[in-house]
DSSP file (Angstrom, degrees, kcal/mol; ACC not computed):
  #  RESIDUE AA STRUCTURE BP1 BP2  ACC     N-H-->O    O-->H-N    N-H-->O    O-->H-N    TCO  KAPPA ALPHA  PHI   PSI    X-CA   Y-CA   Z-CA
    1    1 A X              0   0    0      0, 0.0    13,-2.0     0, 0.0     2,-0.5   0.000 360.0 360.0 360.0 127.7  -20.2   35.8  234.6
    2    2 A X  E     +A   13   0A   0     11,-0.2     2,-0.4     2,-0.0    11,-0.2  -0.900 360.0 174.0-108.6 133.3  -17.6   38.5  235.1
    3    3 A X  E     -A   12   0A   0      9,-2.9     9,-2.2    -2,-0.5     2,-0.2  -0.964  21.6-141.4-139.8 122.4  -14.0   37.7  235.6
    4    4 A X  E     -A   11   0A   0     -2,-0.4     7,-0.2     7,-0.2     4,-0.1  -0.516  20.9-127.1 -76.3 148.0  -11.2   40.3  235.8
    5    5 A X        -     0   0    0      5,-1.6     5,-0.1     2,-0.6    -1,-0.1  -0.188  41.3 -86.6 -77.7-177.3   -7.9   39.4  234.1
    6    6 A X  S    S+     0   0    0     33,-0.1     2,-0.6     2,-0.1    -1,-0.1   0.627 119.4  73.6 -65.3 -11.2   -4.7   39.6  236.0
    7    7 A X  S >  S-     0   0    0      3,-0.2     3,-1.8     1,-0.1    -2,-0.6  -0.923  74.7-152.0-108.1 121.6   -4.8   43.3  235.0
    8    8 A X  T 3  S+     0   0    0     -2,-0.6    -1,-0.1     1,-0.3    -2,-0.1   0.711  93.1  68.5 -64.3 -18.4   -7.3   45.5  236.8
    9    9 A X  T 3  S+     0   0    0      1,-0.1    15,-4.0    14,-0.1     2,-0.4   0.458  98.8  53.5 -83.7   0.2   -7.5   47.7  233.7
   10   10 A X  E <   - B   0  23A   0     -3,-1.8    -5,-1.6    13,-0.3     2,-0.4  -0.998  64.7-167.6-136.0 132.0   -9.2   44.9  231.6
   11   11 A X  E     -AB   4  22A   0     11,-2.3    11,-3.4    -2,-0.4     2,-0.5  -0.966   6.2-157.4-119.2 134.5  -12.4   43.0  232.5
   12   12 A X  E     -AB   3  21A   0     -9,-2.2    -9,-2.9    -2,-0.4     2,-0.5  -0.955   4.8-167.1-113.7 123.8  -13.5   39.9  230.7
   13   13 A X  E     -AB   2  20A   0      7,-3.2     7,-2.8    -2,-0.5     2,-0.5  -0.951   7.4-155.9-110.8 122.1  -17.2   38.9  230.8
   14   14 A X  E     + B   0  19A   0    -13,-2.0     5,-0.2    -2,-0.5     2,-0.2  -0.867  18.5 171.8-100.2 125.2  -18.1   35.4  229.6
   15   15 A X        -     0   0    0      3,-3.0   -13,-0.0    -2,-0.5     0, 0.0  -0.527  51.8 -70.2-117.2-173.0  -21.6   34.8  228.4
   16   16 A X  S    S-     0   0    0      1,-0.2     3,-0.0    -2,-0.2    -2,-0.0   0.931 121.3  -8.8 -48.2 -67.3  -23.2   31.9  226.6
   17   17 A X  S    S+     0   0    0     36,-0.1    37,-3.4    37,-0.0    38,-1.3   0.190 128.0  59.3-121.6  15.7  -21.6   32.1  223.2
   18   18 A X  E     - c   0  55A   0     35,-0.2    -3,-3.0    36,-0.2     2,-0.4  -0.977  59.5-147.0-144.2 160.2  -19.8   35.5  223.5
   19   19 A X  E     -Bc  14  56A   0     36,-2.1    38,-3.1    -2,-0.3     2,-0.5  -0.978   8.8-153.1-123.9 135.5  -17.2   37.3  225.5
   20   20 A X  E     -Bc  13  57A   0     -7,-2.8    -7,-3.2    -2,-0.4     2,-0.6  -0.954   8.7-162.4-107.6 126.6  -17.2   41.0  226.3
   21   21 A X  E     -Bc  12  58A   0     36,-3.3    38,-2.6    -2,-0.5     2,-0.5  -0.947   8.2-161.3-111.3 118.9  -13.7   42.5  226.9
   22   22 A X  E     -Bc  11  59A   0    -11,-3.4   -11,-2.3    -2,-0.6     2,-0.6  -0.865  16.5-143.7-102.8 125.2  -13.8   45.9  228.7
   23   23 A X  E     -Bc  10  60A   0     36,-2.6    38,-2.9    -2,-0.5     2,-0.5  -0.812  24.0-161.1 -77.4 123.7  -10.9   48.3  228.7
   24   24 A X        +     0   0    0    -15,-4.0   -14,-0.1    -2,-0.6     3,-0.1  -0.498  55.4  99.8-117.3  62.0  -11.4   49.6  232.3
   25   25 A X    > > +     0   0    0     -2,-0.5     5,-3.1    36,-0.2     3,-2.0  -0.408  31.2 155.6-135.1  58.5   -9.5   52.9  232.5
   26   26 A X  G > 5S+     0   0    0      1,-0.3     3,-1.5     3,-0.2    -1,-0.1   0.810  71.5  63.4 -60.7 -28.0  -12.3   55.5  232.2
   27   27 A X  G 3 5S+     0   0    0      1,-0.3    -1,-0.3     2,-0.1    -2,-0.0   0.732 112.8  36.4 -67.1 -20.4  -10.2   58.1  234.0
   28   28 A X  G X 5S-     0   0    0     -3,-2.0     3,-1.2     3,-0.1    -1,-0.3   0.077 120.8-107.1-113.5  18.3   -7.7   57.9  231.2
   29   29 A X  T < 5 -     0   0    0     -3,-1.5    39,-1.8     1,-0.2    -3,-0.2   0.848  69.4 -67.5  54.4  36.5  -10.4   57.4  228.5
   30   30 A X  T 3 <S-     0   0    0     -5,-3.1    39,-0.3    37,-0.2    -1,-0.2   0.790  79.9-177.7  58.0  32.8   -9.3   53.8  228.2
   31   31 A X    <   -     0   0    0     -3,-1.2     2,-0.6    -6,-0.4    39,-0.2  -0.294  33.2-102.0 -62.2 146.1   -5.9   54.7  226.8
   32   32 A X  B     +d   70   0B   0     37,-3.5    39,-2.9     4,-0.1     2,-0.2  -0.604  47.9 168.4 -78.0 115.5   -3.7   51.8  225.9
   33   33 A X     >  -     0   0    0     -2,-0.6     4,-2.6    37,-0.2     5,-0.2  -0.699  53.4 -96.5-111.0 169.7   -0.9   51.2  228.4
   34   34 A X  H  > S+     0   0    0     -2,-0.2     4,-2.5     1,-0.2     5,-0.2   0.898 127.1  51.0 -54.7 -40.0    1.3   48.1  228.5
   35   35 A X  H  > S+     0   0    0      2,-0.2     4,-2.6     1,-0.2    -1,-0.2   0.891 109.6  49.4 -65.8 -38.8   -1.0   46.6  231.1
   36   36 A X  H  > S+     0   0    0      2,-0.2     4,-2.9     1,-0.2     5,-0.2   0.933 111.9  48.7 -65.0 -44.8   -4.1   47.2  229.0
   37   37 A X  H  X S+     0   0    0     -4,-2.6     4,-2.6     2,-0.2    -2,-0.2   0.933 113.5  46.6 -60.9 -45.7   -2.5   45.7  225.9
   38   38 A X  H  X S+     0   0    0     -4,-2.5     4,-2.5    -5,-0.2    -1,-0.2   0.912 113.3  49.4 -62.1 -42.0   -1.4   42.6  227.9
   39   39 A X  H  X S+     0   0    0     -4,-2.6     4,-2.6     2,-0.2    -2,-0.2   0.898 111.1  49.1 -64.5 -40.8   -4.9   42.3  229.4
   40   40 A X  H  X S+     0   0    0     -4,-2.9     4,-2.8     2,-0.2     5,-0.2   0.935 112.3  48.0 -62.7 -46.1   -6.5   42.6  226.0
   41   41 A X  H  X S+     0   0    0     -4,-2.6     4,-2.5    -5,-0.2    -2,-0.2   0.901 111.5  50.6 -61.9 -40.3   -4.2   39.9  224.6
   42   42 A X  H  X S+     0   0    0     -4,-2.5     4,-2.4     2,-0.2    -2,-0.2   0.932 112.3  46.7 -62.2 -46.3   -4.9   37.7  227.6
   43   43 A X  H  X S+     0   0    0     -4,-2.6     4,-2.2     1,-0.2    -2,-0.2   0.902 113.8  47.7 -63.4 -41.6   -8.7   38.1  227.2
   44   44 A X  H  X S+     0   0    0     -4,-2.8     4,-2.5     2,-0.2    -1,-0.2   0.890 111.1  51.6 -66.4 -38.9   -8.5   37.5  223.4
   45   45 A X  H  X S+     0   0    0     -4,-2.5     4,-1.6    -5,-0.2    -2,-0.2   0.921 110.8  47.6 -63.4 -43.9   -6.3   34.4  224.0
   46   46 A X  H  X S+     0   0    0     -4,-2.4     4,-0.6     1,-0.2    -2,-0.2   0.899 112.8  48.8 -64.2 -40.3   -8.8   33.0  226.5
   47   47 A X  H >< S+     0   0    0     -4,-2.2     3,-1.0     1,-0.2     6,-0.3   0.911 110.0  51.5 -65.9 -41.3  -11.7   33.6  224.2
   48   48 A X  H 3< S+     0   0    0     -4,-2.5    -1,-0.2     1,-0.2    -2,-0.2   0.816 107.1  54.2 -64.8 -30.3   -9.9   32.0  221.2
   49   49 A X  H 3< S+     0   0    0     -4,-1.6     2,-0.8    -5,-0.2    -1,-0.2   0.610  91.7  83.9 -79.9 -11.3   -9.2   28.9  223.3
   50   50 A X    X<  -     0   0    0     -3,-1.0     3,-1.6    -4,-0.6    -1,-0.1  -0.832  63.5-161.8 -98.2 108.2  -12.9   28.4  224.2
   51   51 A X  T 3  S+     0   0    0     -2,-0.8    -1,-0.1     1,-0.3    -4,-0.0   0.718  87.9  61.7 -62.2 -22.3  -14.6   26.5  221.4
   52   52 A X  T 3  S+     0   0    0     -3,-0.1     2,-0.4     2,-0.0    -1,-0.3   0.698  82.0  96.3 -78.6 -18.0  -18.1   27.7  222.6
   53   53 A X    <   +     0   0    0     -3,-1.6   -35,-0.2    -6,-0.3   -36,-0.1  -0.611  39.5 165.4 -79.0 124.4  -17.2   31.4  222.1
   54   54 A X        +     0   0    0    -37,-3.4     2,-0.3    -2,-0.4   -36,-0.2   0.611  63.3  32.4-108.6 -21.0  -18.5   32.6  218.7
   55   55 A X  E     -c   18   0A   0    -38,-1.3   -36,-2.1     2,-0.0     2,-0.4  -0.994  57.0-158.8-142.7 143.4  -18.2   36.4  219.2
   56   56 A X  E     -c   19   0A   0     -2,-0.3     2,-0.5   -38,-0.2   -36,-0.2  -0.994   9.9-160.6-122.3 127.3  -15.9   38.8  221.1
   57   57 A X  E     -c   20   0A   0    -38,-3.1   -36,-3.3    -2,-0.4     2,-0.5  -0.935   4.7-161.5-107.2 124.1  -17.2   42.3  221.9
   58   58 A X  E     +c   21   0A   0     -2,-0.5     2,-0.3   -38,-0.2   -36,-0.2  -0.923  24.9 152.8-107.1 126.3  -14.4   44.9  222.7
   59   59 A X  E     -c   22   0A   0    -38,-2.6   -36,-2.6    -2,-0.5     2,-0.4  -0.884  35.6-120.2-145.2 173.2  -15.6   47.9  224.5
   60   60 A X  E     -c   23   0A   0     -2,-0.3   -36,-0.2   -38,-0.2     7,-0.1  -0.934  25.2-117.4-122.8 145.6  -14.5   50.7  226.9
   61   61 A X  S    S+     0   0    0    -38,-2.9     4,-0.3    -2,-0.4     3,-0.2  -0.390  75.2  30.6 -75.0 155.4  -15.7   51.6  230.3
   62   62 A X  S    S-     0   0    0      1,-0.2    -2,-0.1     2,-0.1   -35,-0.0  -0.197  85.3 -94.3  88.3 178.5  -17.2   55.0  231.0
   63   63 A X  S    S+     0   0    0      1,-0.1    -1,-0.2   -37,-0.1     3,-0.1   0.243 103.6  72.6-118.8  12.3  -19.1   57.4  228.8
   64   64 A X  S    S-     0   0    0      1,-0.3     2,-0.3    -3,-0.2    -2,-0.1   0.781 104.6  -7.5 -99.8 -30.5  -16.3   59.6  227.4
   65   65 A X        -     0   0    0     -4,-0.3    -1,-0.3     1,-0.2     3,-0.2  -0.975  41.1-139.2-165.1 147.4  -14.4   57.4  225.0
   66   66 A X  S    S-     0   0    0     -2,-0.3     2,-0.3     1,-0.3    -1,-0.2   0.961  97.0 -23.7 -68.4 -56.2  -14.1   53.9  223.6
   67   67 A X        -     0   0    0     -7,-0.1    -1,-0.3    -3,-0.1   -37,-0.2  -0.880  50.9-152.8-160.7 124.9  -10.3   54.2  223.6
   68   68 A X        -     0   0    0    -39,-1.8     2,-0.3     1,-0.3   -37,-0.1   0.531  50.6-114.2 -77.9  -5.5   -8.2   57.4  223.4
   69   69 A X  S    S+     0   0    0    -39,-0.3   -37,-3.5   -40,-0.2    -1,-0.3  -0.796  70.4   2.9 105.8-153.5   -5.3   55.7  221.8
   70   70 A X  B     -d   32   0B   0     -2,-0.3     2,-1.1   -39,-0.2   -37,-0.2  -0.457  67.9-124.2 -73.7 140.4   -1.8   55.2  223.3
   71   71 A X    >>  -     0   0    0    -39,-2.9     4,-2.3     1,-0.2     3,-1.4  -0.749  23.1-162.9 -82.3 101.5   -1.2   56.3  226.8
   72   72 A X  H 3> S+     0   0    0     -2,-1.1     4,-1.9     1,-0.3    -1,-0.2   0.827  85.9  58.9 -60.0 -33.3    1.8   58.6  226.2
   73   73 A X  H 34 S+     0   0    0      1,-0.2    -1,-0.3     2,-0.2     4,-0.1   0.776 115.8  35.9 -68.1 -23.1    2.8   58.6  229.8
   74   74 A X  H <4 S+     0   0    0     -3,-1.4    -2,-0.2   -42,-0.2    -1,-0.2   0.720 122.0  43.5 -97.9 -25.7    3.1   54.8  229.7
   75   75 A X  H  < S-     0   0    0     -4,-2.3    -3,-0.2     1,-0.3    -2,-0.2   0.631 106.1-118.8 -97.1 -15.8    4.5   54.5  226.2
   76   76 A X     <  -     0   0    0     -4,-1.9     2,-0.3    -5,-0.3    -1,-0.3  -0.400  23.1-111.3 100.1 176.1    7.0   57.2  226.1
   77   77 A X        -     0   0    0     -2,-0.1     2,-0.6    -4,-0.1    42,-0.0  -0.927  23.5-100.3-144.2 165.3    7.3   60.3  223.9
   78   78 A X        -     0   0    0     -2,-0.3     2,-0.2    22,-0.0    -2,-0.0  -0.819  38.2-141.6 -91.3 125.7    9.4   61.7  221.2
   79   79 A X        +     0   0    0     -2,-0.6    22,-2.5    22,-0.1     2,-0.3  -0.528  43.1 112.7 -84.2 153.6   11.9   64.3  222.5
   80   80 A X  E     -E  100   0C   0     20,-0.3     2,-0.3    -2,-0.2    20,-0.2  -0.964  51.8 -88.8 175.1-158.5   12.7   67.4  220.5
   81   81 A X  E     -E   99   0C   0     18,-2.4    18,-3.0    -2,-0.3     2,-0.5  -0.899  34.5-100.2-139.1 165.6   12.5   71.1  220.3
   82   82 A X  E     -E   98   0C   0     -2,-0.3    16,-0.2    16,-0.2    15,-0.0  -0.781  40.5-127.6 -89.7 130.0   10.1   73.8  218.9
   83   83 A X        -     0   0    0     14,-3.5     3,-0.1    -2,-0.5    -1,-0.0  -0.330  12.8-123.7 -73.0 157.8   11.2   75.3  215.6
   84   84 A X  S    S+     0   0    0      1,-0.2     2,-0.3    -2,-0.0    -1,-0.1   0.830  96.3  21.2 -69.6 -32.5   11.5   79.0  215.1
   85   85 A X  S    S-     0   0    0     11,-0.1    -1,-0.2    12,-0.0     2,-0.1  -0.989  88.4-105.2-138.1 144.9    9.0   78.9  212.2
   86   86 A X        +     0   0    0     -2,-0.3     2,-0.3    -3,-0.1    11,-0.2  -0.432  46.0 172.5 -66.0 141.1    6.4   76.5  211.1
   87   87 A X        +     0   0    0      9,-2.3    22,-0.3    -2,-0.1    21,-0.3  -0.993  27.4  42.7-152.6 146.5    7.4   74.4  208.1
   88   88 A X        -     0   0    0     -2,-0.3    21,-0.3    20,-0.2    20,-0.1  -0.042  54.3-128.2 101.9 157.4    6.0   71.4  206.2
   89   89 A X  S    S+     0   0    0     19,-0.7     2,-0.6     6,-0.1    20,-0.1   0.501  78.0  87.9-120.1  -8.6    2.6   70.3  204.9
   90   90 A X  S    S+     0   0    0     18,-1.5    21,-0.3     5,-0.1     2,-0.2  -0.834  81.7  22.6 -97.4 120.6    2.2   66.8  206.2
   91   91 A X        -     0   0    0     -2,-0.6     2,-0.3    18,-0.1    21,-0.0  -0.725  65.8-118.3 126.4-174.8    0.7   66.5  209.6
   92   92 A X    >   +     0   0    0     -2,-0.2     3,-2.2     0, 0.0     2,-0.1  -0.894  68.8  20.1-153.2 176.5   -1.5   68.5  212.0
   93   93 A X  T 3  S-     0   0    0     -2,-0.3     3,-0.4     1,-0.3     4,-0.1  -0.338 130.8  -7.5  59.4-123.2   -1.3   70.0  215.5
   94   94 A X  T >> S+     0   0    0      1,-0.2     3,-1.9    -2,-0.1     4,-1.2   0.492 106.5 102.0 -84.7  -4.5    2.3   70.5  216.5
   95   95 A X  G X4 S+     0   0    0     -3,-2.2    13,-1.9     1,-0.3    12,-0.7   0.851  77.8  53.1 -51.9 -42.9    3.8   68.7  213.5
   96   96 A X  G 34 S+     0   0    0     -3,-0.4    -9,-2.3     1,-0.2    -1,-0.3   0.655 119.6  33.9 -70.8 -12.1    4.8   71.9  211.6
   97   97 A X  G <4 S+     0   0    0     -3,-1.9   -14,-3.5   -11,-0.2     2,-0.5   0.424  97.0  93.0-120.3   0.6    6.7   73.3  214.6
   98   98 A X  E <<  -E   82   0C   0     -4,-1.2     9,-2.2    -3,-0.5     2,-0.6  -0.860  49.3-169.7-103.9 124.7    8.2   70.2  216.3
   99   99 A X  E     -E   81   0C   0    -18,-3.0   -18,-2.4    -2,-0.5     7,-0.2  -0.945  20.8-137.1-110.5 111.9   11.7   69.1  215.4
  100  100 A X  E >   -E   80   0C   0     -2,-0.6     3,-2.0     5,-0.5   -20,-0.3  -0.323  33.3 -88.9 -67.2 149.4   12.5   65.7  216.8
  101  101 A X  T 3  S+     0   0    0    -22,-2.5    -1,-0.1     1,-0.3     3,-0.1  -0.299 116.6  26.1 -53.5 138.4   16.0   65.1  218.4
  102  102 A X  T 3  S+     0   0    0      1,-0.3     2,-0.3    -3,-0.1    -1,-0.3   0.400 107.6  94.4  85.6  -2.8   18.4   63.9  215.8
  103  103 A X    <   -     0   0    0     -3,-2.0    -1,-0.3     2,-0.1     4,-0.1  -0.824  58.1-157.5-118.4 158.7   16.5   65.6  212.9
  104  104 A X  S    S+     0   0    0     -2,-0.3     2,-0.3    -3,-0.1    -1,-0.1   0.277  75.7  63.2-116.1   8.5   16.9   69.0  211.3
  105  105 A X  S    S-     0   0    0     -5,-0.1    -5,-0.5     1,-0.0    -2,-0.1  -0.880  87.3 -99.3-128.0 161.3   13.4   69.3  209.9
  106  106 A X     >  -     0   0    0     -2,-0.3     4,-2.4    -7,-0.2     3,-0.4  -0.298  36.7-108.5 -73.0 163.6    9.9   69.5  211.5
  107  107 A X  H  > S+     0   0    0     -9,-2.2     4,-1.9   -12,-0.7   -11,-0.2   0.872 122.1  56.5 -59.9 -37.3    7.7   66.4  211.7
  108  108 A X  H  4 S+     0   0    0    -13,-1.9   -18,-1.5   -21,-0.3   -19,-0.7   0.823 110.2  44.7 -65.7 -30.4    5.5   67.9  209.0
  109  109 A X  H  4 S+     0   0    0     -3,-0.4    -2,-0.2   -22,-0.3    -1,-0.2   0.852 108.8  55.7 -78.5 -36.2    8.5   68.2  206.7
  110  110 A X  H  < S-     0   0    0     -4,-2.4     4,-0.5     1,-0.1    -2,-0.2   0.842 106.0-150.3 -66.0 -32.8    9.7   64.7  207.5
  111  111 A X     X  -     0   0    0     -4,-1.9     4,-2.0   -21,-0.3     3,-0.2  -0.100  25.7 -57.2  93.6 174.5    6.3   63.4  206.4
  112  112 A X  H  > S+     0   0    0      1,-0.2     4,-2.5     2,-0.2    -1,-0.2   0.792 126.1  60.2 -67.3 -30.8    3.9   60.6  207.1
  113  113 A X  H  > S+     0   0    0      2,-0.2     4,-1.1     1,-0.2    -1,-0.2   0.925 107.4  46.4 -64.1 -42.7    6.4   57.9  206.4
  114  114 A X  H >> S+     0   0    0     -4,-0.5     4,-1.7     1,-0.2     3,-0.6   0.929 112.8  50.4 -62.5 -44.8    8.7   59.1  209.1
  115  115 A X  H 3X S+     0   0    0     -4,-2.0     4,-2.6     1,-0.2     7,-0.3   0.882 104.9  57.1 -61.4 -38.3    5.7   59.4  211.5
  116  116 A X  H 3< S+     0   0    0     -4,-2.5    -1,-0.2     1,-0.2    -2,-0.2   0.799 113.7  40.3 -63.8 -27.6    4.6   55.8  210.7
  117  117 A X  H << S+     0   0    0     -4,-1.1    -1,-0.2    -3,-0.6    -2,-0.2   0.738 128.5  26.5 -89.1 -25.0    8.0   54.6  211.8
  118  118 A X  H  < S+     0   0    0     -4,-1.7    -2,-0.2    -5,-0.1    -3,-0.2   0.607  86.6 107.1-120.3 -14.9    8.5   56.8  214.8
  119  119 A X  S  X S-     0   0    0     -4,-2.6     4,-2.5    -5,-0.2     5,-0.2  -0.257  72.5-119.5 -71.7 157.5    5.3   57.9  216.4
  120  120 A X  H  > S+     0   0    0      1,-0.2     4,-2.4     2,-0.2     5,-0.2   0.857 115.9  53.0 -61.8 -35.2    4.0   56.5  219.7
  121  121 A X  H  > S+     0   0    0      2,-0.2     4,-2.6     1,-0.2    -1,-0.2   0.914 109.1  48.4 -67.2 -41.4    0.9   55.2  217.9
  122  122 A X  H  > S+     0   0    0     -7,-0.3     4,-2.6     2,-0.2    -2,-0.2   0.916 111.9  49.4 -64.9 -41.5    3.0   53.4  215.3
  123  123 A X  H  X S+     0   0    0     -4,-2.5     4,-2.3     2,-0.2    -2,-0.2   0.917 112.7  47.4 -63.6 -42.4    5.2   51.9  218.1
  124  124 A X  H  X S+     0   0    0     -4,-2.4     4,-2.3     2,-0.2    -2,-0.2   0.915 112.6  49.0 -65.2 -42.5    2.1   50.7  220.0
  125  125 A X  H  X S+     0   0    0     -4,-2.6     4,-2.6     2,-0.2    -2,-0.2   0.914 111.5  49.1 -63.6 -42.9    0.5   49.3  216.9
  126  126 A X  H  X S+     0   0    0     -4,-2.6     4,-2.7     2,-0.2    -1,-0.2   0.912 110.6  51.0 -62.9 -41.9    3.7   47.4  215.9
  127  127 A X  H  X S+     0   0    0     -4,-2.3     4,-2.1     2,-0.2    -2,-0.2   0.910 112.0  47.0 -62.2 -41.6    3.9   46.0  219.4
  128  128 A X  H  X S+     0   0    0     -4,-2.3     4,-2.4     2,-0.2    -2,-0.2   0.926 113.0  48.4 -66.0 -44.2    0.3   44.8  219.3
  129  129 A X  H  X S+     0   0    0     -4,-2.6     4,-2.5     1,-0.2    -2,-0.2   0.897 111.4  50.5 -63.0 -40.3    0.8   43.3  215.8
  130  130 A X  H  X S+     0   0    0     -4,-2.7     4,-1.5     2,-0.2    -1,-0.2   0.908 110.9  49.0 -63.8 -41.3    4.0   41.5  217.0
  131  131 A X  H  <>S+     0   0    0     -4,-2.1     5,-1.3     2,-0.2    -2,-0.2   0.909 112.4  47.6 -64.7 -41.7    2.2   40.1  220.0
  132  132 A X  H ><5S+     0   0    0     -4,-2.4     3,-1.4     1,-0.2    -2,-0.2   0.902 111.4  50.6 -65.9 -40.1   -0.7   38.9  217.9
  133  133 A X  H 3<5S+     0   0    0     -4,-2.5    -1,-0.2     1,-0.3    -2,-0.2   0.786 101.1  64.5 -66.9 -26.7    1.7   37.3  215.4
  134  134 A X  T 3<5S-     0   0    0     -4,-1.5    -1,-0.3    -5,-0.2    -2,-0.2   0.450 132.6 -81.6 -79.1   0.4    3.6   35.6  218.2
  135  135 A X  T < 5       0   0    0     -3,-1.4    -3,-0.2    -4,-0.1    -2,-0.2   0.597 360.0 360.0 116.6  11.9    0.5   33.5  219.0
  136  136 A X      <       0   0    0     -5,-1.3    -4,-0.2    -4,-0.2   -88,-0.2   0.494 360.0 360.0 -79.4 360.0   -1.9   35.6  221.1
């Protein structure tokens, strides 16, 4: 039996003793948007409330990715500028050349602790953990 949640981007399939929850945004590689997070929480809440459910399978639609991570266009981004010279050893990609607004050092110089507090992935993870702690 297939039942979509109130969010088109998540599909919940109920089987005998298990539920499959599909992230359904293959065009965005199933990236986490606020609607996907809400839909996942709704599906998990419904599965937890059903005493017959013994297993939950979480998967992603399409053949390109399970989940690409946070959808930056939906979650926001960190504003800043490009540094004149690369600096710092913590990080990858643009970290050695990106200076966030309000800072005078690159993300690679600020380090992983700063990234854990300020990155879009960290914000999305904290929001999900807070929602789960609130009873989802």
